[in-house]
mmCIF file of the N, C-alpha and C atoms, coordinates in Angstrom:
data_MODEL
# 
_entry.id   MODEL 
# 
loop_
_atom_site.group_PDB 
_atom_site.id 
_atom_site.type_symbol 
_atom_site.label_atom_id 
_atom_site.label_alt_id 
_atom_site.label_comp_id 
_atom_site.label_asym_id 
_atom_site.label_entity_id 
_atom_site.label_seq_id 
_atom_site.pdbx_PDB_ins_code 
_atom_site.Cartn_x 
_atom_site.Cartn_y 
_atom_site.Cartn_z 
_atom_site.occupancy 
_atom_site.B_iso_or_equiv 
_atom_site.pdbx_formal_charge 
_atom_site.auth_seq_id 
_atom_site.auth_comp_id 
_atom_site.auth_asym_id 
_atom_site.auth_atom_id 
_atom_site.pdbx_PDB_model_num 
ATOM 1   N N  . MET A 1 1  ? 1.962   -19.591 4.229   1.00 0.00 ? 1  MET A N  1 
ATOM 2   C CA . MET A 1 1  ? 2.231   -17.868 3.760   1.00 0.00 ? 1  MET A CA 1 
ATOM 3   C C  . MET A 1 1  ? 2.773   -17.438 3.960   1.00 0.00 ? 1  MET A C  1 
ATOM 4   N N  . SER A 1 2  ? 3.417   -16.744 3.532   1.00 0.00 ? 2  SER A N  1 
ATOM 5   C CA . SER A 1 2  ? 4.667   -15.648 4.229   1.00 0.00 ? 2  SER A CA 1 
ATOM 6   C C  . SER A 1 2  ? 4.388   -14.714 4.058   1.00 0.00 ? 2  SER A C  1 
ATOM 7   N N  . TRP A 1 3  ? 4.922   -13.636 4.559   1.00 0.00 ? 3  TRP A N  1 
ATOM 8   C CA . TRP A 1 3  ? 4.670   -12.274 4.512   1.00 0.00 ? 3  TRP A CA 1 
ATOM 9   C C  . TRP A 1 3  ? 4.189   -11.629 3.222   1.00 0.00 ? 3  TRP A C  1 
ATOM 10  N N  . ALA A 1 4  ? 5.380   -11.984 2.103   1.00 0.00 ? 4  ALA A N  1 
ATOM 11  C CA . ALA A 1 4  ? 5.561   -11.480 1.105   1.00 0.00 ? 4  ALA A CA 1 
ATOM 12  C C  . ALA A 1 4  ? 4.496   -11.693 -0.103  1.00 0.00 ? 4  ALA A C  1 
ATOM 13  N N  . THR A 1 5  ? 4.060   -12.932 0.550   1.00 0.00 ? 5  THR A N  1 
ATOM 14  C CA . THR A 1 5  ? 2.789   -13.940 -0.643  1.00 0.00 ? 5  THR A CA 1 
ATOM 15  C C  . THR A 1 5  ? 1.831   -13.303 -0.272  1.00 0.00 ? 5  THR A C  1 
ATOM 16  N N  . SER A 1 6  ? 1.556   -13.227 0.915   1.00 0.00 ? 6  SER A N  1 
ATOM 17  C CA . SER A 1 6  ? 0.585   -12.447 1.589   1.00 0.00 ? 6  SER A CA 1 
ATOM 18  C C  . SER A 1 6  ? -0.298  -11.184 1.125   1.00 0.00 ? 6  SER A C  1 
ATOM 19  N N  . ILE A 1 7  ? 0.539   -10.456 0.437   1.00 0.00 ? 7  ILE A N  1 
ATOM 20  C CA . ILE A 1 7  ? 0.309   -8.655  0.466   1.00 0.00 ? 7  ILE A CA 1 
ATOM 21  C C  . ILE A 1 7  ? 1.185   -8.911  -1.202  1.00 0.00 ? 7  ILE A C  1 
ATOM 22  N N  . PRO A 1 8  ? -0.073  -9.005  -2.276  1.00 0.00 ? 8  PRO A N  1 
ATOM 23  C CA . PRO A 1 8  ? 0.548   -9.532  -3.212  1.00 0.00 ? 8  PRO A CA 1 
ATOM 24  C C  . PRO A 1 8  ? 1.550   -8.499  -3.901  1.00 0.00 ? 8  PRO A C  1 
ATOM 25  N N  . ASN A 1 9  ? 1.236   -6.908  -3.744  1.00 0.00 ? 9  ASN A N  1 
ATOM 26  C CA . ASN A 1 9  ? 1.781   -5.658  -4.087  1.00 0.00 ? 9  ASN A CA 1 
ATOM 27  C C  . ASN A 1 9  ? 3.442   -5.400  -3.042  1.00 0.00 ? 9  ASN A C  1 
ATOM 28  N N  . ALA A 1 10 ? 3.411   -6.741  -2.231  1.00 0.00 ? 10 ALA A N  1 
ATOM 29  C CA . ALA A 1 10 ? 4.174   -5.692  -1.472  1.00 0.00 ? 10 ALA A CA 1 
ATOM 30  C C  . ALA A 1 10 ? 5.973   -5.344  -2.072  1.00 0.00 ? 10 ALA A C  1 
ATOM 31  N N  . GLU A 1 11 ? 6.973   -4.631  -1.931  1.00 0.00 ? 11 GLU A N  1 
ATOM 32  C CA . GLU A 1 11 ? 7.830   -4.092  -2.756  1.00 0.00 ? 11 GLU A CA 1 
ATOM 33  C C  . GLU A 1 11 ? 8.856   -5.487  -2.385  1.00 0.00 ? 11 GLU A C  1 
ATOM 34  N N  . ARG A 1 12 ? 9.383   -5.989  -2.921  1.00 0.00 ? 12 ARG A N  1 
ATOM 35  C CA . ARG A 1 12 ? 10.430  -6.926  -2.366  1.00 0.00 ? 12 ARG A CA 1 
ATOM 36  C C  . ARG A 1 12 ? 11.789  -6.574  -1.701  1.00 0.00 ? 12 ARG A C  1 
ATOM 37  N N  . SER A 1 13 ? 11.660  -5.363  -1.745  1.00 0.00 ? 13 SER A N  1 
ATOM 38  C CA . SER A 1 13 ? 13.129  -4.877  -1.411  1.00 0.00 ? 13 SER A CA 1 
ATOM 39  C C  . SER A 1 13 ? 12.644  -4.257  0.302   1.00 0.00 ? 13 SER A C  1 
ATOM 40  N N  . ALA A 1 14 ? 11.890  -4.497  0.676   1.00 0.00 ? 14 ALA A N  1 
ATOM 41  C CA . ALA A 1 14 ? 11.352  -4.795  2.215   1.00 0.00 ? 14 ALA A CA 1 
ATOM 42  C C  . ALA A 1 14 ? 12.027  -5.476  2.873   1.00 0.00 ? 14 ALA A C  1 
ATOM 43  N N  . GLY A 1 15 ? 12.368  -5.768  4.281   1.00 0.00 ? 15 GLY A N  1 
ATOM 44  C CA . GLY A 1 15 ? 12.964  -6.233  4.855   1.00 0.00 ? 15 GLY A CA 1 
ATOM 45  C C  . GLY A 1 15 ? 12.259  -6.850  6.186   1.00 0.00 ? 15 GLY A C  1 
ATOM 46  N N  . TRP A 1 16 ? 12.946  -7.736  7.448   1.00 0.00 ? 16 TRP A N  1 
ATOM 47  C CA . TRP A 1 16 ? 12.252  -8.345  8.310   1.00 0.00 ? 16 TRP A CA 1 
ATOM 48  C C  . TRP A 1 16 ? 13.647  -8.665  9.378   1.00 0.00 ? 16 TRP A C  1 
ATOM 49  N N  . LYS A 1 17 ? 13.480  -8.325  10.699  1.00 0.00 ? 17 LYS A N  1 
ATOM 50  C CA . LYS A 1 17 ? 14.413  -8.719  11.127  1.00 0.00 ? 17 LYS A CA 1 
ATOM 51  C C  . LYS A 1 17 ? 13.622  -9.142  12.846  1.00 0.00 ? 17 LYS A C  1 
ATOM 52  N N  . GLN A 1 18 ? 14.342  -9.779  13.441  1.00 0.00 ? 18 GLN A N  1 
ATOM 53  C CA . GLN A 1 18 ? 14.195  -10.635 14.839  1.00 0.00 ? 18 GLN A CA 1 
ATOM 54  C C  . GLN A 1 18 ? 14.421  -9.689  15.625  1.00 0.00 ? 18 GLN A C  1 
ATOM 55  N N  . ILE A 1 19 ? 13.050  -9.474  16.453  1.00 0.00 ? 19 ILE A N  1 
ATOM 56  C CA . ILE A 1 19 ? 13.178  -8.627  17.561  1.00 0.00 ? 19 ILE A CA 1 
ATOM 57  C C  . ILE A 1 19 ? 13.328  -8.984  19.030  1.00 0.00 ? 19 ILE A C  1 
ATOM 58  N N  . GLY A 1 20 ? 13.089  -10.613 18.809  1.00 0.00 ? 20 GLY A N  1 
ATOM 59  C CA . GLY A 1 20 ? 13.430  -10.785 20.097  1.00 0.00 ? 20 GLY A CA 1 
ATOM 60  C C  . GLY A 1 20 ? 11.668  -11.306 20.760  1.00 0.00 ? 20 GLY A C  1 
ATOM 61  N N  . GLY A 1 21 ? 11.555  -12.579 21.486  1.00 0.00 ? 21 GLY A N  1 
ATOM 62  C CA . GLY A 1 21 ? 10.731  -13.289 22.274  1.00 0.00 ? 21 GLY A CA 1 
ATOM 63  C C  . GLY A 1 21 ? 9.526   -14.482 20.969  1.00 0.00 ? 21 GLY A C  1 
ATOM 64  N N  . GLY A 1 22 ? 10.621  -14.518 20.223  1.00 0.00 ? 22 GLY A N  1 
ATOM 65  C CA . GLY A 1 22 ? 9.999   -15.059 19.058  1.00 0.00 ? 22 GLY A CA 1 
ATOM 66  C C  . GLY A 1 22 ? 9.215   -14.450 18.156  1.00 0.00 ? 22 GLY A C  1 
ATOM 67  N N  . LYS A 1 23 ? 9.543   -13.016 17.451  1.00 0.00 ? 23 LYS A N  1 
ATOM 68  C CA . LYS A 1 23 ? 9.023   -12.681 16.939  1.00 0.00 ? 23 LYS A CA 1 
ATOM 69  C C  . LYS A 1 23 ? 9.431   -11.530 16.160  1.00 0.00 ? 23 LYS A C  1 
ATOM 70  N N  . GLN A 1 24 ? 8.833   -10.911 14.949  1.00 0.00 ? 24 GLN A N  1 
ATOM 71  C CA . GLN A 1 24 ? 9.739   -10.347 13.722  1.00 0.00 ? 24 GLN A CA 1 
ATOM 72  C C  . GLN A 1 24 ? 8.916   -9.346  13.168  1.00 0.00 ? 24 GLN A C  1 
ATOM 73  N N  . ARG A 1 25 ? 10.194  -8.328  13.102  1.00 0.00 ? 25 ARG A N  1 
ATOM 74  C CA . ARG A 1 25 ? 9.240   -7.127  12.565  1.00 0.00 ? 25 ARG A CA 1 
ATOM 75  C C  . ARG A 1 25 ? 9.933   -7.250  11.034  1.00 0.00 ? 25 ARG A C  1 
ATOM 76  N N  . ILE A 1 26 ? 8.776   -6.581  9.965   1.00 0.00 ? 26 ILE A N  1 
ATOM 77  C CA . ILE A 1 26 ? 8.804   -6.900  8.627   1.00 0.00 ? 26 ILE A CA 1 
ATOM 78  C C  . ILE A 1 26 ? 8.524   -4.958  8.357   1.00 0.00 ? 26 ILE A C  1 
ATOM 79  N N  . ARG A 1 27 ? 9.146   -4.559  7.414   1.00 0.00 ? 27 ARG A N  1 
ATOM 80  C CA . ARG A 1 27 ? 9.013   -3.780  6.915   1.00 0.00 ? 27 ARG A CA 1 
ATOM 81  C C  . ARG A 1 27 ? 9.068   -3.494  5.062   1.00 0.00 ? 27 ARG A C  1 
ATOM 82  N N  . ALA A 1 28 ? 7.590   -3.288  4.725   1.00 0.00 ? 28 ALA A N  1 
ATOM 83  C CA . ALA A 1 28 ? 7.254   -3.385  3.710   1.00 0.00 ? 28 ALA A CA 1 
ATOM 84  C C  . ALA A 1 28 ? 6.767   -1.749  3.411   1.00 0.00 ? 28 ALA A C  1 
ATOM 85  N N  . ILE A 1 29 ? 6.819   -1.559  1.351   1.00 0.00 ? 29 ILE A N  1 
ATOM 86  C CA . ILE A 1 29 ? 6.258   -0.495  0.692   1.00 0.00 ? 29 ILE A CA 1 
ATOM 87  C C  . ILE A 1 29 ? 4.873   -1.618  0.403   1.00 0.00 ? 29 ILE A C  1 
ATOM 88  N N  . VAL A 1 30 ? 3.767   -1.032  0.592   1.00 0.00 ? 30 VAL A N  1 
ATOM 89  C CA . VAL A 1 30 ? 2.626   -2.057  0.052   1.00 0.00 ? 30 VAL A CA 1 
ATOM 90  C C  . VAL A 1 30 ? 1.898   -0.513  -0.159  1.00 0.00 ? 30 VAL A C  1 
ATOM 91  N N  . PRO A 1 31 ? 0.827   -0.872  -1.533  1.00 0.00 ? 31 PRO A N  1 
ATOM 92  C CA . PRO A 1 31 ? -0.474  0.154   -1.704  1.00 0.00 ? 31 PRO A CA 1 
ATOM 93  C C  . PRO A 1 31 ? -1.469  -0.189  -0.918  1.00 0.00 ? 31 PRO A C  1 
ATOM 94  N N  . GLN A 1 32 ? -2.296  1.065   -0.329  1.00 0.00 ? 32 GLN A N  1 
ATOM 95  C CA . GLN A 1 32 ? -3.437  0.772   0.489   1.00 0.00 ? 32 GLN A CA 1 
ATOM 96  C C  . GLN A 1 32 ? -4.555  0.168   0.184   1.00 0.00 ? 32 GLN A C  1 
ATOM 97  N N  . ALA A 1 33 ? -4.256  -0.042  -0.988  1.00 0.00 ? 33 ALA A N  1 
ATOM 98  C CA . ALA A 1 33 ? -5.280  -1.122  -1.493  1.00 0.00 ? 33 ALA A CA 1 
ATOM 99  C C  . ALA A 1 33 ? -5.245  -2.310  -0.618  1.00 0.00 ? 33 ALA A C  1 
ATOM 100 N N  . GLU A 1 34 ? -4.372  -2.792  -1.021  1.00 0.00 ? 34 GLU A N  1 
ATOM 101 C CA . GLU A 1 34 ? -3.861  -3.654  -0.553  1.00 0.00 ? 34 GLU A CA 1 
ATOM 102 C C  . GLU A 1 34 ? -3.651  -4.390  1.310   1.00 0.00 ? 34 GLU A C  1 
ATOM 103 N N  . VAL A 1 35 ? -3.548  -2.749  2.081   1.00 0.00 ? 35 VAL A N  1 
ATOM 104 C CA . VAL A 1 35 ? -3.782  -3.330  3.167   1.00 0.00 ? 35 VAL A CA 1 
ATOM 105 C C  . VAL A 1 35 ? -5.293  -3.229  4.085   1.00 0.00 ? 35 VAL A C  1 
ATOM 106 N N  . ALA A 1 36 ? -6.420  -2.934  3.273   1.00 0.00 ? 36 ALA A N  1 
ATOM 107 C CA . ALA A 1 36 ? -7.579  -2.800  3.712   1.00 0.00 ? 36 ALA A CA 1 
ATOM 108 C C  . ALA A 1 36 ? -8.066  -4.408  4.296   1.00 0.00 ? 36 ALA A C  1 
ATOM 109 N N  . ARG A 1 37 ? -6.960  -5.768  4.059   1.00 0.00 ? 37 ARG A N  1 
ATOM 110 C CA . ARG A 1 37 ? -7.733  -6.657  3.978   1.00 0.00 ? 37 ARG A CA 1 
ATOM 111 C C  . ARG A 1 37 ? -6.316  -7.452  5.004   1.00 0.00 ? 37 ARG A C  1 
ATOM 112 N N  . TYR A 1 38 ? -5.583  -6.440  5.072   1.00 0.00 ? 38 TYR A N  1 
ATOM 113 C CA . TYR A 1 38 ? -4.271  -7.445  5.682   1.00 0.00 ? 38 TYR A CA 1 
ATOM 114 C C  . TYR A 1 38 ? -4.131  -8.004  7.336   1.00 0.00 ? 38 TYR A C  1 
ATOM 115 N N  . VAL A 1 39 ? -4.917  -7.044  7.685   1.00 0.00 ? 39 VAL A N  1 
ATOM 116 C CA . VAL A 1 39 ? -5.114  -7.099  9.100   1.00 0.00 ? 39 VAL A CA 1 
ATOM 117 C C  . VAL A 1 39 ? -6.069  -8.279  9.556   1.00 0.00 ? 39 VAL A C  1 
ATOM 118 N N  . ILE A 1 40 ? -7.029  -8.720  8.912   1.00 0.00 ? 40 ILE A N  1 
ATOM 119 C CA . ILE A 1 40 ? -8.082  -9.840  8.984   1.00 0.00 ? 40 ILE A CA 1 
ATOM 120 C C  . ILE A 1 40 ? -6.734  -11.388 8.383   1.00 0.00 ? 40 ILE A C  1 
ATOM 121 N N  . ASP A 1 41 ? -5.779  -10.904 7.231   1.00 0.00 ? 41 ASP A N  1 
ATOM 122 C CA . ASP A 1 41 ? -5.204  -12.299 6.792   1.00 0.00 ? 41 ASP A CA 1 
ATOM 123 C C  . ASP A 1 41 ? -4.052  -13.017 7.864   1.00 0.00 ? 41 ASP A C  1 
ATOM 124 N N  . LEU A 1 42 ? -3.365  -11.362 8.751   1.00 0.00 ? 42 LEU A N  1 
ATOM 125 C CA . LEU A 1 42 ? -2.237  -11.505 9.451   1.00 0.00 ? 42 LEU A CA 1 
ATOM 126 C C  . LEU A 1 42 ? -2.779  -12.585 11.007  1.00 0.00 ? 42 LEU A C  1 
ATOM 127 N N  . ARG A 1 43 ? -3.811  -12.172 11.135  1.00 0.00 ? 43 ARG A N  1 
ATOM 128 C CA . ARG A 1 43 ? -4.434  -12.548 12.618  1.00 0.00 ? 43 ARG A CA 1 
ATOM 129 C C  . ARG A 1 43 ? -4.637  -13.971 12.219  1.00 0.00 ? 43 ARG A C  1 
ATOM 130 N N  . SER A 1 44 ? -5.491  -14.377 10.984  1.00 0.00 ? 44 SER A N  1 
ATOM 131 C CA . SER A 1 44 ? -5.599  -15.659 10.615  1.00 0.00 ? 44 SER A CA 1 
ATOM 132 C C  . SER A 1 44 ? -4.258  -16.342 10.318  1.00 0.00 ? 44 SER A C  1 
ATOM 133 N N  . MET A 1 45 ? -2.959  -16.173 9.460   1.00 0.00 ? 45 MET A N  1 
ATOM 134 C CA . MET A 1 45 ? -1.815  -16.483 9.990   1.00 0.00 ? 45 MET A CA 1 
ATOM 135 C C  . MET A 1 45 ? -0.430  -16.712 11.103  1.00 0.00 ? 45 MET A C  1 
ATOM 136 N N  . THR A 1 46 ? -1.265  -15.658 12.134  1.00 0.00 ? 46 THR A N  1 
ATOM 137 C CA . THR A 1 46 ? -0.703  -16.030 13.287  1.00 0.00 ? 46 THR A CA 1 
ATOM 138 C C  . THR A 1 46 ? -1.613  -15.956 14.569  1.00 0.00 ? 46 THR A C  1 
ATOM 139 N N  . GLY A 1 47 ? -2.774  -16.923 14.605  1.00 0.00 ? 47 GLY A N  1 
ATOM 140 C CA . GLY A 1 47 ? -3.304  -17.742 15.257  1.00 0.00 ? 47 GLY A CA 1 
ATOM 141 C C  . GLY A 1 47 ? -3.990  -16.424 16.575  1.00 0.00 ? 47 GLY A C  1 
ATOM 142 N N  . GLY A 1 48 ? -4.280  -15.045 15.742  1.00 0.00 ? 48 GLY A N  1 
ATOM 143 C CA . GLY A 1 48 ? -4.838  -13.868 16.550  1.00 0.00 ? 48 GLY A CA 1 
ATOM 144 C C  . GLY A 1 48 ? -3.299  -13.242 17.467  1.00 0.00 ? 48 GLY A C  1 
ATOM 145 N N  . ARG A 1 49 ? -2.146  -13.643 16.619  1.00 0.00 ? 49 ARG A N  1 
ATOM 146 C CA . ARG A 1 49 ? -1.285  -12.604 17.650  1.00 0.00 ? 49 ARG A CA 1 
ATOM 147 C C  . ARG A 1 49 ? -0.911  -11.930 16.672  1.00 0.00 ? 49 ARG A C  1 
ATOM 148 N N  . GLY A 1 50 ? -0.705  -11.930 15.916  1.00 0.00 ? 50 GLY A N  1 
ATOM 149 C CA . GLY A 1 50 ? 0.278   -11.000 15.197  1.00 0.00 ? 50 GLY A CA 1 
ATOM 150 C C  . GLY A 1 50 ? -1.143  -9.533  14.968  1.00 0.00 ? 50 GLY A C  1 
ATOM 151 N N  . ALA A 1 51 ? 0.325   -8.701  15.037  1.00 0.00 ? 51 ALA A N  1 
ATOM 152 C CA . ALA A 1 51 ? -0.255  -6.923  15.371  1.00 0.00 ? 51 ALA A CA 1 
ATOM 153 C C  . ALA A 1 51 ? 0.481   -6.356  13.843  1.00 0.00 ? 51 ALA A C  1 
ATOM 154 N N  . PHE A 1 52 ? -0.225  -5.267  13.060  1.00 0.00 ? 52 PHE A N  1 
ATOM 155 C CA . PHE A 1 52 ? 0.979   -4.381  12.467  1.00 0.00 ? 52 PHE A CA 1 
ATOM 156 C C  . PHE A 1 52 ? 0.437   -2.808  12.557  1.00 0.00 ? 52 PHE A C  1 
ATOM 157 N N  . SER A 1 53 ? 1.271   -2.206  12.055  1.00 0.00 ? 53 SER A N  1 
ATOM 158 C CA . SER A 1 53 ? 0.562   -0.306  12.106  1.00 0.00 ? 53 SER A CA 1 
ATOM 159 C C  . SER A 1 53 ? 1.364   0.114   11.011  1.00 0.00 ? 53 SER A C  1 
ATOM 160 N N  . MET A 1 54 ? 0.838   0.644   10.424  1.00 0.00 ? 54 MET A N  1 
ATOM 161 C CA . MET A 1 54 ? 1.301   1.691   8.653   1.00 0.00 ? 54 MET A CA 1 
ATOM 162 C C  . MET A 1 54 ? 1.642   2.778   8.825   1.00 0.00 ? 54 MET A C  1 
ATOM 163 N N  . ARG A 1 55 ? 1.895   3.273   7.724   1.00 0.00 ? 55 ARG A N  1 
ATOM 164 C CA . ARG A 1 55 ? 2.495   4.876   7.801   1.00 0.00 ? 55 ARG A CA 1 
ATOM 165 C C  . ARG A 1 55 ? 2.439   5.608   6.494   1.00 0.00 ? 55 ARG A C  1 
ATOM 166 N N  . PHE A 1 56 ? 1.881   6.319   6.746   1.00 0.00 ? 56 PHE A N  1 
ATOM 167 C CA . PHE A 1 56 ? 1.716   6.971   4.694   1.00 0.00 ? 56 PHE A CA 1 
ATOM 168 C C  . PHE A 1 56 ? 3.666   7.481   4.410   1.00 0.00 ? 56 PHE A C  1 
ATOM 169 N N  . ASP A 1 57 ? 3.500   6.976   3.139   1.00 0.00 ? 57 ASP A N  1 
ATOM 170 C CA . ASP A 1 57 ? 4.929   6.972   3.381   1.00 0.00 ? 57 ASP A CA 1 
ATOM 171 C C  . ASP A 1 57 ? 5.225   8.487   1.548   1.00 0.00 ? 57 ASP A C  1 
ATOM 172 N N  . HIS A 1 58 ? 4.584   8.118   0.620   1.00 0.00 ? 58 HIS A N  1 
ATOM 173 C CA . HIS A 1 58 ? 4.030   8.548   -0.595  1.00 0.00 ? 58 HIS A CA 1 
ATOM 174 C C  . HIS A 1 58 ? 2.729   8.567   -1.306  1.00 0.00 ? 58 HIS A C  1 
ATOM 175 N N  . TYR A 1 59 ? 2.985   9.131   -2.667  1.00 0.00 ? 59 TYR A N  1 
ATOM 176 C CA . TYR A 1 59 ? 1.572   8.947   -3.410  1.00 0.00 ? 59 TYR A CA 1 
ATOM 177 C C  . TYR A 1 59 ? 2.394   8.441   -4.653  1.00 0.00 ? 59 TYR A C  1 
ATOM 178 N N  . GLU A 1 60 ? 1.510   7.791   -5.366  1.00 0.00 ? 60 GLU A N  1 
ATOM 179 C CA . GLU A 1 60 ? 2.134   7.087   -6.618  1.00 0.00 ? 60 GLU A CA 1 
ATOM 180 C C  . GLU A 1 60 ? 1.053   7.250   -8.145  1.00 0.00 ? 60 GLU A C  1 
ATOM 181 N N  . GLU A 1 61 ? 1.549   7.349   -8.548  1.00 0.00 ? 61 GLU A N  1 
ATOM 182 C CA . GLU A 1 61 ? 0.344   7.022   -9.797  1.00 0.00 ? 61 GLU A CA 1 
ATOM 183 C C  . GLU A 1 61 ? -0.104  5.792   -10.055 1.00 0.00 ? 61 GLU A C  1 
ATOM 184 N N  . MET A 1 62 ? -1.405  6.030   -10.100 1.00 0.00 ? 62 MET A N  1 
ATOM 185 C CA . MET A 1 62 ? -2.326  4.554   -10.260 1.00 0.00 ? 62 MET A CA 1 
ATOM 186 C C  . MET A 1 62 ? -1.656  4.620   -11.766 1.00 0.00 ? 62 MET A C  1 
ATOM 187 N N  . PRO A 1 63 ? -2.251  2.801   -11.765 1.00 0.00 ? 63 PRO A N  1 
ATOM 188 C CA . PRO A 1 63 ? -1.935  1.867   -13.128 1.00 0.00 ? 63 PRO A CA 1 
ATOM 189 C C  . PRO A 1 63 ? -3.241  2.392   -13.847 1.00 0.00 ? 63 PRO A C  1 
ATOM 190 N N  . THR A 1 64 ? -2.870  3.204   -15.198 1.00 0.00 ? 64 THR A N  1 
ATOM 191 C CA . THR A 1 64 ? -3.829  3.116   -16.069 1.00 0.00 ? 64 THR A CA 1 
ATOM 192 C C  . THR A 1 64 ? -5.259  2.542   -16.046 1.00 0.00 ? 64 THR A C  1 
ATOM 193 N N  . GLN A 1 65 ? -5.129  1.231   -15.643 1.00 0.00 ? 65 GLN A N  1 
ATOM 194 C CA . GLN A 1 65 ? -6.499  0.371   -15.825 1.00 0.00 ? 65 GLN A CA 1 
ATOM 195 C C  . GLN A 1 65 ? -7.420  0.526   -14.825 1.00 0.00 ? 65 GLN A C  1 
ATOM 196 N N  . LEU A 1 66 ? -6.504  0.644   -13.875 1.00 0.00 ? 66 LEU A N  1 
ATOM 197 C CA . LEU A 1 66 ? -7.103  0.967   -12.329 1.00 0.00 ? 66 LEU A CA 1 
ATOM 198 C C  . LEU A 1 66 ? -8.152  1.980   -12.553 1.00 0.00 ? 66 LEU A C  1 
ATOM 199 N N  . ALA A 1 67 ? -7.391  3.225   -13.381 1.00 0.00 ? 67 ALA A N  1 
ATOM 200 C CA . ALA A 1 67 ? -7.223  4.826   -13.086 1.00 0.00 ? 67 ALA A CA 1 
ATOM 201 C C  . ALA A 1 67 ? -8.685  4.713   -13.891 1.00 0.00 ? 67 ALA A C  1 
ATOM 202 N N  . GLN A 1 68 ? -9.147  4.114   -15.069 1.00 0.00 ? 68 GLN A N  1 
ATOM 203 C CA . GLN A 1 68 ? -10.183 4.428   -15.881 1.00 0.00 ? 68 GLN A CA 1 
ATOM 204 C C  . GLN A 1 68 ? -11.348 3.452   -15.188 1.00 0.00 ? 68 GLN A C  1 
ATOM 205 N N  . LYS A 1 69 ? -10.868 2.068   -14.451 1.00 0.00 ? 69 LYS A N  1 
ATOM 206 C CA . LYS A 1 69 ? -11.959 1.733   -13.572 1.00 0.00 ? 69 LYS A CA 1 
ATOM 207 C C  . LYS A 1 69 ? -12.688 2.556   -12.839 1.00 0.00 ? 69 LYS A C  1 
ATOM 208 N N  . VAL A 1 70 ? -11.871 2.917   -12.151 1.00 0.00 ? 70 VAL A N  1 
ATOM 209 C CA . VAL A 1 70 ? -12.262 4.229   -10.737 1.00 0.00 ? 70 VAL A CA 1 
ATOM 210 C C  . VAL A 1 70 ? -13.392 4.894   -11.748 1.00 0.00 ? 70 VAL A C  1 
ATOM 211 N N  . ILE A 1 71 ? -12.759 5.944   -13.047 1.00 0.00 ? 71 ILE A N  1 
ATOM 212 C CA . ILE A 1 71 ? -13.449 6.812   -13.438 1.00 0.00 ? 71 ILE A CA 1 
ATOM 213 C C  . ILE A 1 71 ? -14.548 6.405   -14.118 1.00 0.00 ? 71 ILE A C  1 
ATOM 214 N N  . ALA A 1 72 ? -14.588 5.312   -14.537 1.00 0.00 ? 72 ALA A N  1 
ATOM 215 C CA . ALA A 1 72 ? -15.813 4.665   -15.113 1.00 0.00 ? 72 ALA A CA 1 
ATOM 216 C C  . ALA A 1 72 ? -16.407 4.606   -13.786 1.00 0.00 ? 72 ALA A C  1 
ATOM 217 N N  . ASP A 1 73 ? -16.398 3.991   -13.083 1.00 0.00 ? 73 ASP A N  1 
ATOM 218 C CA . ASP A 1 73 ? -17.402 3.655   -11.833 1.00 0.00 ? 73 ASP A CA 1 
ATOM 219 C C  . ASP A 1 73 ? -18.059 5.455   -11.312 1.00 0.00 ? 73 ASP A C  1 
ATOM 220 N N  . HIS A 1 74 ? -17.468 6.274   -10.965 1.00 0.00 ? 74 HIS A N  1 
ATOM 221 C CA . HIS A 1 74 ? -17.826 7.422   -10.296 1.00 0.00 ? 74 HIS A CA 1 
ATOM 222 C C  . HIS A 1 74 ? -18.870 8.456   -11.679 1.00 0.00 ? 74 HIS A C  1 
ATOM 223 N N  . GLN A 1 75 ? -18.428 7.970   -12.888 1.00 0.00 ? 75 GLN A N  1 
ATOM 224 C CA . GLN A 1 75 ? -19.558 8.671   -13.952 1.00 0.00 ? 75 GLN A CA 1 
ATOM 225 C C  . GLN A 1 75 ? -21.036 7.770   -13.698 1.00 0.00 ? 75 GLN A C  1 
ATOM 226 N N  . LYS A 1 76 ? -20.603 6.461   -13.527 1.00 0.00 ? 76 LYS A N  1 
ATOM 227 C CA . LYS A 1 76 ? -21.630 5.822   -13.433 1.00 0.00 ? 76 LYS A CA 1 
ATOM 228 C C  . LYS A 1 76 ? -22.656 6.574   -12.535 1.00 0.00 ? 76 LYS A C  1 
ATOM 229 N N  . ALA A 1 77 ? -22.101 5.871   -11.275 1.00 0.00 ? 77 ALA A N  1 
ATOM 230 C CA . ALA A 1 77 ? -22.874 6.620   -9.924  1.00 0.00 ? 77 ALA A CA 1 
ATOM 231 C C  . ALA A 1 77 ? -23.601 8.149   -9.754  1.00 0.00 ? 77 ALA A C  1 
ATOM 232 N N  . LYS A 1 78 ? -22.725 8.647   -10.889 1.00 0.00 ? 78 LYS A N  1 
ATOM 233 C CA . LYS A 1 78 ? -23.495 10.371  -10.966 1.00 0.00 ? 78 LYS A CA 1 
ATOM 234 C C  . LYS A 1 78 ? -24.283 9.906   -12.057 1.00 0.00 ? 78 LYS A C  1 
ATOM 235 N N  . GLU A 1 79 ? -24.667 9.188   -13.141 1.00 0.00 ? 79 GLU A N  1 
ATOM 236 C CA . GLU A 1 79 ? -25.629 9.565   -13.762 1.00 0.00 ? 79 GLU A CA 1 
ATOM 237 C C  . GLU A 1 79 ? -26.770 8.354   -12.912 1.00 0.00 ? 79 GLU A C  1 
ATOM 238 N N  . GLU A 1 80 ? -26.480 8.103   -12.165 1.00 0.00 ? 80 GLU A N  1 
ATOM 239 C CA . GLU A 1 80 ? -27.613 7.213   -11.465 1.00 0.00 ? 80 GLU A CA 1 
ATOM 240 C C  . GLU A 1 80 ? -27.962 7.829   -10.034 1.00 0.00 ? 80 GLU A C  1 
ATOM 241 N N  . ALA A 1 81 ? -26.941 8.905   -10.219 1.00 0.00 ? 81 ALA A N  1 
ATOM 242 C CA . ALA A 1 81 ? -27.763 10.141  -8.707  1.00 0.00 ? 81 ALA A CA 1 
ATOM 243 C C  . ALA A 1 81 ? -28.895 11.039  -9.471  1.00 0.00 ? 81 ALA A C  1 
ATOM 244 N N  . LYS A 1 82 ? -28.587 11.017  -11.024 1.00 0.00 ? 82 LYS A N  1 
ATOM 245 C CA . LYS A 1 82 ? -29.903 12.138  -11.646 1.00 0.00 ? 82 LYS A CA 1 
ATOM 246 C C  . LYS A 1 82 ? -30.480 12.052  -11.783 1.00 0.00 ? 82 LYS A C  1 
ATOM 247 N N  . LYS A 1 83 ? -30.937 10.462  -11.361 1.00 0.00 ? 83 LYS A N  1 
ATOM 248 C CA . LYS A 1 83 ? -32.014 9.975   -12.350 1.00 0.00 ? 83 LYS A CA 1 
ATOM 249 C C  . LYS A 1 83 ? -33.352 10.340  -11.125 1.00 0.00 ? 83 LYS A C  1 
# 
């Protein structure tokens, strides 16, 4: 599995470069939700030797379908809390 397929929504404009010692540095813009499981996948792909860091880049509007699900889940939780 390559780094680009291990994070489904990684922007393809990301790049990588060799940094010596058989290591590579990969830069990508990835939705926060995709990063949550990435550390587990990275460790699995690299036999426990891989590491990553991240920093905030920008906000982006949530896709409508996902936003509707978040709103519906919140409303459901709110109704259940009233009971």
